[in-house]
C-alpha positions in Angstrom: 56.3 71.0 38.9 56.4 74.7 39.8 53.9 77.4 38.9 55.5 80.3 37.0 53.7 83.5 36.4 55.1 85.0 33.2 53.2 88.3 33.9 54.7 88.7 37.3 57.1 91.5 38.0 59.3 88.9 39.7 61.8 87.6 37.1 61.2 84.0 36.1 64.5 82.7 37.3 63.8 84.2 40.8 60.4 82.5 40.8 62.2 79.2 40.1 64.6 79.8 43.0 61.7 80.7 45.3 59.8 77.5 44.3 62.8 75.3 45.0 63.4 77.0 48.3 59.8 76.6 49.3 59.9 72.9 48.3 63.0 72.5 50.6 61.3 74.3 53.5 58.0 72.4 53.2 59.7 69.0 52.9 58.4 68.2 49.4 62.0 67.6 48.3 64.7 66.1 50.5 68.5 65.8 50.4 69.5 63.8 47.3 66.3 64.2 45.4 66.9 64.7 41.7 65.4 67.8 40.0 64.0 67.6 36.5 66.5 68.2 33.8 66.8 71.6 32.2 65.1 70.2 29.0 62.2 68.7 31.0 61.7 72.0 32.8 62.0 74.0 29.7 59.3 72.0 27.9 57.1 71.6 31.0 57.2 75.2 32.0 57.6 76.7 28.5 60.7 78.6 29.6 64.0 79.2 27.9 66.6 76.7 29.2 69.0 79.5 29.7 66.6 81.0 32.3 66.4 77.7 34.1 70.2 77.4 34.0 70.5 80.9 35.5 68.2 79.9 38.4 70.1 76.6 38.9 73.5 78.4 38.9 72.2 80.7 41.7 70.8 77.7 43.6 74.2 76.0 43.4 75.8 79.3 44.6 73.4 79.3 47.6 74.3 75.6 48.3 70.7 74.5 47.8 71.3 72.2 44.9 74.4 70.5 43.5 75.3 69.3 40.0 76.5 65.8 39.3 78.0 65.8 35.8 76.2 63.5 33.5 73.5 62.8 36.1 71.7 66.1 36.7 70.9 68.3 39.6 70.1 67.2 43.1 69.0 68.7 46.4 72.2 69.4 48.4 72.8 67.9 51.8 73.0 71.4 53.4 69.9 72.7 51.5 67.5 73.0 54.4 70.1 74.8 56.6 71.0 77.1 53.8 67.4 78.1 53.1 66.7 78.6 56.8 69.8 80.7 57.3 68.8 82.9 54.3 65.3 83.4 55.6 66.5 84.2 59.1 67.9 87.4 57.6 64.3 88.4 56.9 64.0 89.2 60.7 66.0 92.3 60.0 63.4 93.3 57.4 60.6 92.5 59.8 62.3 94.7 62.4 62.5 97.6 60.0 58.9 97.1 58.9 57.7 97.0 62.5 59.4 100.4 63.1 57.6 101.8 60.0 54.2 100.3 61.2 54.7 101.8 64.6 55.4 105.2 63.2 52.3 104.9 61.0 50.2 104.3 64.1 49.7 100.6 63.8 49.4 99.1 67.3 51.6 96.3 68.6 48.5 94.2 69.2 47.5 94.5 65.5 51.0 93.4 64.4 51.1 90.5 66.9 47.6 89.4 65.9 48.6 89.4 62.2 51.6 87.2 63.0 49.5 84.9 65.1 47.0 84.6 62.2 49.7 83.7 59.8 51.2 81.1 62.1 47.8 79.6 62.9 46.9 79.3 59.2 50.3 77.6 58.6 49.8 75.2 61.5 46.3 74.2 60.3 47.8 73.6 56.8 50.5 71.3 58.3 47.8 69.3 60.1 46.1 68.4 56.8 
C-alpha cells in the first residue's frame, strides 16, 4: 500500500497518483493487476473515499488505470507508455532548470555529476 503524508503540501489525491505512477514505472504493478477497492484504500490509508475516487478518475483520464464495472480498477494495458510519455515532458523542465543553474554560476560539470550520481544510485538499487 502507498505511503501518504497528510502534512505534505502536495494534495493527497496527487500523492496517490504519484504512487501509482511510481509503481508502474518500477514494475511493482503490471498490466491487468487489480488495485485495492476504494473502500479498502479508504480504511487502509485513513482517507476519504471521495479523495481516492478523484485520484482514480485522474488516473483513468491519464490512461494509467481502467475501471471494470462491478470488478474494480486495473492497471491499463498502455499504463507504462502513458507514464513514460508524461515523464518525458519533464525534460523541458530540466532544460529550463539547467538554464537557470548556468545563469546562477553552477558549472556544467556539477550538473552532469549530479545527474550521474542520481543514475548510479538508481542502478545500484535495481541490482538489489
